[in-house]
Backbone as CSV, one residue per row, in Angstrom:
resi,resn,N_x,N_y,N_z,CA_x,CA_y,CA_z,C_x,C_y,C_z
1,UNK,66.118,7.217,-34.363,65.421,8.153,-33.436,64.304,8.778,-34.326
2,UNK,63.036,8.640,-33.955,61.901,9.087,-34.652,61.661,10.670,-34.378
3,UNK,61.047,11.171,-35.199,60.763,12.772,-35.036,59.473,13.003,-35.570
4,UNK,58.718,13.971,-35.099,57.349,14.333,-35.582,57.498,15.400,-36.656
5,UNK,56.623,15.725,-37.486,56.794,16.740,-38.350,56.269,18.175,-37.692
6,UNK,57.092,19.084,-37.514,56.747,20.343,-36.711,55.604,20.865,-37.132
7,UNK,54.643,21.361,-36.188,53.441,21.945,-36.483,53.388,23.136,-37.400
8,UNK,54.510,23.888,-37.518,54.763,25.021,-38.282,54.743,24.505,-39.860
9,UNK,54.922,23.272,-40.144,55.092,22.679,-41.457,53.988,21.991,-41.882
10,UNK,53.145,21.485,-41.089,52.174,20.381,-41.309,51.120,20.915,-42.390
11,UNK,51.016,22.313,-42.484,50.062,22.887,-43.497,50.587,22.447,-45.021
12,UNK,51.844,22.172,-45.141,52.387,21.861,-46.623,51.723,20.486,-46.921
13,UNK,51.348,19.587,-46.143,50.694,18.432,-46.543,49.171,18.619,-47.000
14,UNK,48.544,19.677,-46.644,47.246,20.061,-47.109,47.261,20.817,-48.377
15,UNK,48.377,21.143,-48.791,48.487,21.902,-50.043,48.947,21.094,-51.098
16,UNK,48.787,21.521,-52.526,49.167,20.797,-53.584,50.675,20.989,-53.683
17,UNK,51.505,20.632,-52.660,52.853,20.686,-52.691,53.487,19.364,-52.936
18,UNK,54.326,19.238,-54.018,54.969,18.161,-54.434,56.145,17.977,-53.546
19,UNK,56.485,16.690,-53.261,57.737,16.328,-52.591,58.633,15.679,-53.477
20,UNK,59.941,16.007,-53.355,60.924,15.390,-54.175,61.438,14.213,-53.148
21,UNK,61.270,12.925,-53.582,61.639,11.699,-52.841,63.048,11.267,-53.382
22,UNK,63.907,11.232,-52.437,65.149,10.586,-52.746,65.324,9.118,-52.109
23,UNK,65.714,8.242,-53.022,65.933,6.905,-52.640,67.323,6.339,-53.152
24,UNK,67.755,5.240,-52.636,69.158,4.789,-52.972,69.072,3.589,-53.967
25,UNK,69.882,3.771,-55.137,69.977,2.749,-56.119,70.801,1.609,-55.492
26,UNK,70.863,0.432,-56.138,71.665,-0.546,-55.573,73.109,-0.329,-55.555
27,UNK,73.677,0.442,-56.407,75.017,0.992,-56.198,75.447,2.039,-55.286
28,UNK,74.299,2.696,-54.634,74.447,3.656,-53.762,74.082,5.224,-54.371
29,UNK,73.958,5.072,-55.629,73.678,6.488,-56.116,72.388,6.880,-55.795
30,UNK,72.052,8.258,-55.567,70.599,8.768,-55.363,69.783,8.784,-56.457
31,UNK,68.565,8.616,-56.259,67.507,8.638,-57.254,66.463,9.363,-56.693
32,UNK,66.132,10.509,-57.517,65.068,11.427,-56.847,63.880,11.433,-57.815
33,UNK,62.729,11.467,-57.234,61.580,11.486,-58.093,60.446,12.493,-57.443
34,UNK,59.724,13.072,-58.227,58.537,14.064,-57.492,57.483,13.091,-57.213
35,UNK,56.798,13.306,-56.081,55.572,12.467,-55.549,54.692,13.347,-54.871
36,UNK,53.422,12.817,-54.992,52.280,13.438,-54.214,52.406,12.875,-52.796
37,UNK,52.205,13.768,-51.796,52.372,13.268,-50.387,51.163,13.670,-49.485
38,UNK,51.011,12.759,-48.363,50.064,13.418,-47.483,50.550,12.765,-46.074
39,UNK,49.919,13.145,-45.026,50.117,12.675,-43.729,49.132,11.681,-43.138
40,UNK,49.675,10.774,-42.358,48.741,9.802,-41.732,49.332,9.809,-40.320
41,UNK,48.760,10.718,-39.580,49.315,10.903,-38.086,50.810,11.514,-38.047
42,UNK,51.678,10.703,-37.831,53.158,11.263,-37.896,53.840,10.620,-38.969
43,UNK,53.204,10.068,-39.809,53.785,9.132,-40.982,53.425,10.129,-42.168
44,UNK,54.596,10.140,-43.120,54.439,10.755,-44.395,54.030,9.632,-45.267
45,UNK,53.001,9.872,-46.155,52.556,8.963,-47.070,52.803,9.133,-48.492
46,UNK,53.252,8.260,-49.285,53.384,8.467,-50.683,52.807,7.171,-51.376
47,UNK,52.505,7.265,-52.683,51.844,6.198,-53.243,52.534,5.949,-54.661
48,UNK,52.957,4.680,-55.130,53.426,4.386,-56.423,52.760,3.109,-56.840
49,UNK,53.535,2.609,-57.914,53.083,1.339,-58.521,54.051,0.249,-58.198
50,UNK,53.836,-0.887,-57.799,54.709,-1.902,-57.618,55.636,-2.186,-58.719
51,UNK,56.950,-2.343,-58.640,57.784,-2.607,-59.629,58.480,-1.352,-60.168
52,UNK,58.227,-0.108,-59.872,58.745,1.042,-60.306,60.106,1.038,-59.547
53,UNK,60.956,1.914,-59.943,62.336,2.057,-59.426,62.369,2.420,-57.995
54,UNK,61.475,3.497,-57.518,61.387,3.719,-56.088,60.917,2.806,-55.254
55,UNK,60.016,1.937,-55.868,59.472,0.731,-55.225,60.524,-0.237,-54.827
56,UNK,61.239,-0.525,-56.011,62.529,-1.501,-55.861,63.455,-0.998,-54.768
57,UNK,63.707,0.341,-54.881,64.668,0.917,-54.039,64.424,0.862,-52.541
58,UNK,63.085,1.160,-52.250,62.768,1.406,-50.756,62.412,-0.081,-50.163
59,UNK,62.315,-1.112,-51.036,62.129,-2.493,-50.451,63.499,-2.948,-50.177
60,UNK,64.591,-2.657,-50.910,65.979,-3.175,-50.521,66.553,-2.225,-49.488
61,UNK,66.288,-0.931,-49.553,66.826,0.057,-48.516,65.859,0.991,-48.178
62,UNK,65.210,0.982,-47.083,64.274,1.912,-46.509,64.471,3.217,-46.355
63,UNK,65.788,3.564,-46.392,66.201,4.916,-45.930,65.781,5.800,-47.085
64,UNK,65.004,6.853,-46.660,64.673,8.004,-47.694,64.956,9.371,-47.237
65,UNK,64.704,10.457,-48.119,64.620,11.736,-47.903,63.548,12.388,-48.788
66,UNK,62.972,13.230,-48.190,61.820,14.128,-48.953,62.182,15.621,-48.740
67,UNK,61.921,16.388,-49.874,62.096,17.746,-49.715,60.496,18.385,-50.258
68,UNK,59.997,19.091,-49.298,58.653,19.592,-49.761,58.771,21.147,-49.899
69,UNK,58.516,21.787,-50.961,58.553,23.171,-51.229,57.230,23.888,-51.102
70,UNK,56.957,24.712,-50.377,55.680,25.408,-50.220,55.265,26.101,-51.616
71,UNK,54.137,25.751,-52.206,53.877,26.284,-53.496,53.445,27.702,-53.497
72,UNK,53.187,28.316,-52.253,52.923,29.723,-52.262,54.126,30.602,-51.750
73,UNK,55.210,29.939,-51.539,56.354,30.630,-50.998,57.657,29.670,-51.341
74,UNK,58.373,29.625,-52.396,59.378,28.785,-52.631,60.655,28.806,-51.712
75,UNK,60.609,29.914,-50.874,61.667,29.945,-49.909,61.349,29.260,-48.484
76,UNK,60.137,28.687,-48.461,59.805,27.873,-47.295,59.673,26.479,-47.705
77,UNK,60.397,25.646,-47.049,60.386,24.226,-47.269,60.693,23.352,-46.126
78,UNK,60.549,22.149,-46.331,60.859,21.164,-45.180,61.532,20.010,-45.785
79,UNK,62.641,19.560,-45.213,63.339,18.445,-45.381,63.127,17.354,-44.418
80,UNK,62.804,16.227,-44.849,62.540,14.948,-43.927,63.399,13.929,-44.382
81,UNK,64.261,13.386,-43.465,64.840,12.092,-43.508,64.422,11.110,-42.741
82,UNK,64.138,9.879,-43.278,63.639,8.782,-42.461,63.678,7.462,-43.157
83,UNK,62.732,6.671,-42.789,62.820,5.224,-43.244,61.279,4.836,-43.564
84,UNK,61.181,4.085,-44.597,59.886,3.611,-44.839,59.538,2.402,-43.983
85,UNK,58.573,2.700,-43.098,58.293,1.837,-41.965,57.189,0.822,-42.430
86,UNK,56.501,1.076,-43.569,55.360,0.070,-43.864,55.175,0.335,-45.472
87,UNK,54.975,-0.859,-46.033,54.572,-1.006,-47.321,53.272,-1.657,-47.420
88,UNK,52.226,-1.244,-48.061,51.055,-2.140,-48.159,50.285,-1.626,-49.595
89,UNK,49.642,-2.734,-50.064,48.647,-2.620,-51.131,47.327,-2.206,-50.508
90,UNK,47.134,-2.487,-49.421,45.870,-2.476,-48.870,45.412,-1.003,-48.788
91,UNK,44.398,-0.515,-49.368,43.904,0.779,-49.461,44.569,1.628,-50.580
92,UNK,45.564,1.141,-51.159,46.338,1.929,-52.011,45.477,2.579,-53.235
93,UNK,44.574,1.948,-53.707,43.851,2.436,-54.753,42.844,3.591,-54.267
94,UNK,42.360,3.388,-53.155,41.658,4.594,-52.621,42.577,5.703,-52.233
95,UNK,43.708,5.457,-51.805,44.748,6.522,-51.452,45.206,7.310,-52.653
96,UNK,45.390,6.575,-53.704,45.729,7.471,-55.039,44.669,8.224,-55.535
97,UNK,43.448,7.631,-55.167,42.296,8.502,-55.798,42.174,9.797,-54.795
98,UNK,42.431,9.619,-53.607,42.365,10.611,-52.653,43.523,11.775,-52.959
99,UNK,44.561,11.408,-53.402,45.776,12.215,-53.739,45.330,12.870,-55.001
100,UNK,44.759,12.142,-55.983,44.411,12.725,-57.127,43.276,13.900,-57.052
101,UNK,42.485,13.627,-56.060,41.506,14.594,-55.683,42.258,15.998,-55.129
102,UNK,43.310,15.722,-54.420,44.046,16.888,-53.861,44.752,17.530,-54.906
103,UNK,45.565,16.810,-55.658,46.581,17.372,-56.693,45.921,17.799,-58.074
104,UNK,44.888,16.889,-58.366,44.424,17.251,-59.735,42.824,17.814,-59.749
105,UNK,42.196,17.649,-58.792,40.889,18.047,-58.448,39.903,17.090,-59.191
106,UNK,40.333,15.743,-59.279,39.577,14.696,-60.011,39.171,13.707,-58.921
107,UNK,38.105,12.940,-59.113,37.637,11.924,-58.097,38.481,10.700,-58.165
108,UNK,38.892,10.310,-59.468,39.442,9.176,-59.829,40.823,9.311,-60.343
109,UNK,41.965,8.782,-59.963,43.343,8.832,-60.519,43.290,8.437,-61.931
110,UNK,43.522,9.333,-62.945,43.479,9.136,-64.366,44.581,8.346,-65.043
111,UNK,45.660,8.189,-64.388,46.865,7.717,-65.076,47.096,6.221,-64.804
112,UNK,46.312,5.473,-64.319,46.620,4.012,-63.831,46.587,3.149,-65.246
113,UNK,47.560,2.314,-65.077,47.870,1.347,-66.193,47.241,0.058,-66.048
114,UNK,46.736,-0.711,-67.161,46.233,-2.239,-66.919,47.249,-3.001,-66.280
115,UNK,46.761,-3.691,-65.225,47.555,-4.441,-64.463,48.485,-3.932,-63.325
116,UNK,48.304,-2.622,-63.235,49.229,-1.901,-62.303,48.783,-2.196,-60.913
117,UNK,49.631,-2.389,-60.017,49.388,-2.722,-58.614,49.847,-1.514,-57.735
118,UNK,49.081,-0.617,-57.243,49.214,0.449,-56.445,49.698,-0.013,-55.075
119,UNK,50.599,0.985,-54.608,51.199,0.598,-53.275,51.320,1.892,-52.426
120,UNK,50.998,1.729,-51.168,51.200,2.924,-50.195,52.475,2.740,-49.331
121,UNK,53.206,3.792,-49.155,54.460,3.643,-48.301,54.270,4.708,-47.103
122,UNK,54.711,4.149,-46.034,54.597,5.031,-44.857,56.007,5.349,-44.411
123,UNK,56.376,6.771,-44.267,57.741,7.121,-43.972,57.577,7.535,-42.517
124,UNK,58.537,6.983,-41.782,58.722,7.450,-40.335,59.730,8.504,-40.313
125,UNK,59.499,9.814,-40.109,60.462,10.766,-39.969,61.398,10.438,-38.852
126,UNK,62.688,10.635,-39.223,63.957,10.605,-38.222,64.651,11.930,-37.979
127,UNK,64.520,12.710,-38.901,65.191,14.107,-38.849,64.408,15.129,-39.759
128,UNK,64.115,16.287,-39.261,63.611,17.326,-40.139,64.331,18.464,-40.112
129,UNK,64.308,19.367,-41.126,64.902,20.642,-41.068,64.014,21.567,-41.925
130,UNK,63.597,22.549,-41.370,62.696,23.628,-42.071,63.213,24.851,-42.303
131,UNK,62.838,25.498,-43.440,63.402,27.033,-43.726,61.914,27.751,-43.970
132,UNK,61.878,28.910,-43.290,60.825,29.821,-43.592,59.642,29.656,-42.869
């Protein structure tokens, strides 16, 4: 059952708020990584490089959880549980540059590695819980 991000928390995606992304390892253990996030309509977007652990995890099991804390009020946060509904390389380099502008204030993502293939992941929210 899909759910939309409540209007009350959509502003978190326009701030420099990091999300903690939880994915599942092959043995079922959780793996959590901080990620930059954005919204695309009702989808949460994050970006990574192909072959990283979170990439492997969501390709195998698309269930994820994200926790976003308001940088202006750490007692205000949003938890999202959902599934990665789309994985694409199309537009991923432009997306990471857009996120670098938001999070770092630079026009071009400065941490790319030679041969790295960027990937965009779209998460369909299925359950949200907010506080504050």
